[in-house]
C-alpha positions as CSV (number, residue, x, y, z in Angstrom):
1,M,-5.9,-0.6,-35.1
2,T,-7.6,-1.4,-31.8
3,D,-7.0,0.3,-28.5
4,N,-6.2,-2.4,-25.9
5,V,-6.8,-0.1,-23.0
6,K,-10.3,0.9,-24.0
7,S,-11.2,-2.7,-24.9
8,F,-9.8,-4.2,-21.6
9,K,-12.3,-6.3,-19.7
10,P,-10.9,-7.7,-16.5
11,Y,-11.2,-11.4,-15.7
12,R,-13.0,-12.6,-12.6
13,S,-9.8,-13.3,-10.8
14,Q,-8.6,-9.8,-11.6
15,V,-11.7,-8.3,-10.1
16,W,-11.2,-10.3,-6.9
17,I,-7.7,-8.7,-6.6
18,Y,-9.2,-5.1,-6.3
19,P,-9.5,-5.2,-2.5
20,Y,-5.8,-6.0,-2.3
21,F,-5.1,-2.8,-4.3
22,A,-7.2,-0.9,-1.8
23,L,-5.1,-2.5,1.0
24,V,-1.9,-1.3,-0.7
25,V,-3.3,2.2,-0.7
26,L,-4.3,2.0,3.0
27,L,-0.9,0.7,4.0
28,F,0.8,3.4,2.0
29,L,-1.3,6.1,3.7
30,F,-0.5,4.7,7.1
31,Q,3.2,4.5,6.3
32,T,3.1,8.1,5.1
33,S,1.3,9.3,8.2
34,F,3.9,7.6,10.4
35,G,6.6,9.3,8.4
36,V,4.9,12.7,9.1
37,V,4.9,11.9,12.8
38,T,8.5,10.7,12.8
39,A,9.6,13.8,11.0
40,H,7.8,16.0,13.5
41,Y,9.7,14.3,16.3
42,I,12.9,15.5,14.8
43,V,11.7,19.1,14.1
44,E,9.3,19.6,17.0
45,L,10.3,17.7,20.1
46,G,7.0,18.3,21.8
47,G,5.0,16.2,19.4
48,L,2.8,16.9,16.4
49,Y,1.6,20.5,15.8
50,G,1.7,21.2,19.5
51,I,-0.1,18.0,20.5
52,D,2.0,15.9,22.9
53,I,1.9,12.4,21.4
54,R,5.0,11.1,23.0
55,N,3.0,8.9,25.4
56,I,0.8,7.5,22.6
57,F,3.5,6.9,20.0
58,P,7.1,7.0,21.2
59,Y,9.7,7.9,18.6
60,S,11.0,4.3,18.4
61,I,7.5,3.0,17.7
62,T,6.9,5.4,14.9
63,R,10.2,4.7,13.2
64,S,9.8,0.9,13.3
65,W,6.1,1.0,12.2
66,R,7.0,3.3,9.3
67,L,9.7,0.9,8.1
68,Q,7.5,-2.2,8.6
69,L,4.5,-0.6,6.8
70,S,6.7,0.3,3.9
71,I,7.8,-3.3,3.6
72,F,4.2,-4.5,3.8
73,W,2.8,-2.2,1.2
74,I,5.7,-2.8,-1.3
75,A,5.4,-6.6,-0.9
76,T,1.6,-6.5,-1.2
77,A,1.8,-4.3,-4.3
78,W,4.4,-6.5,-5.8
79,L,2.3,-9.7,-5.3
80,T,-1.0,-8.1,-6.2
81,G,0.4,-6.6,-9.4
82,G,2.0,-9.9,-10.3
83,M,-1.3,-11.8,-10.0
84,F,-3.1,-9.1,-11.9
85,I,-0.6,-8.8,-14.8
86,A,-0.1,-12.6,-15.1
87,T,-3.7,-13.2,-16.1
88,M,-3.5,-10.2,-18.5
89,L,-0.4,-11.4,-20.2
90,S,-1.6,-15.0,-20.6
91,K,-4.9,-13.8,-22.0
92,R,-6.7,-16.6,-20.2
93,E,-7.8,-17.4,-16.7
94,P,-6.6,-20.6,-15.2
95,K,-9.4,-22.9,-14.2
96,G,-10.3,-22.7,-10.6
97,Q,-8.4,-19.6,-9.9
């Protein structure tokens, strides 16, 4: 019996998708950080750990950016995962991809 995980060798198109996975991680981290800032607006009205950030990031901006970034990272992860898995399931790389 062979172990498919240990013997996996990515196709060239799959290797080119790796930067998009990094983009997903960055978008997720930005979305999480805006979630922290938004939560601190509710708990601590003065800002973030005593730092007044109301002039830099108003509450409405942090809420909308948090929502938009969550949509962006989920959509990017969905498309990137689909492109990565499609080649893996077909077990061949389409010509010119």
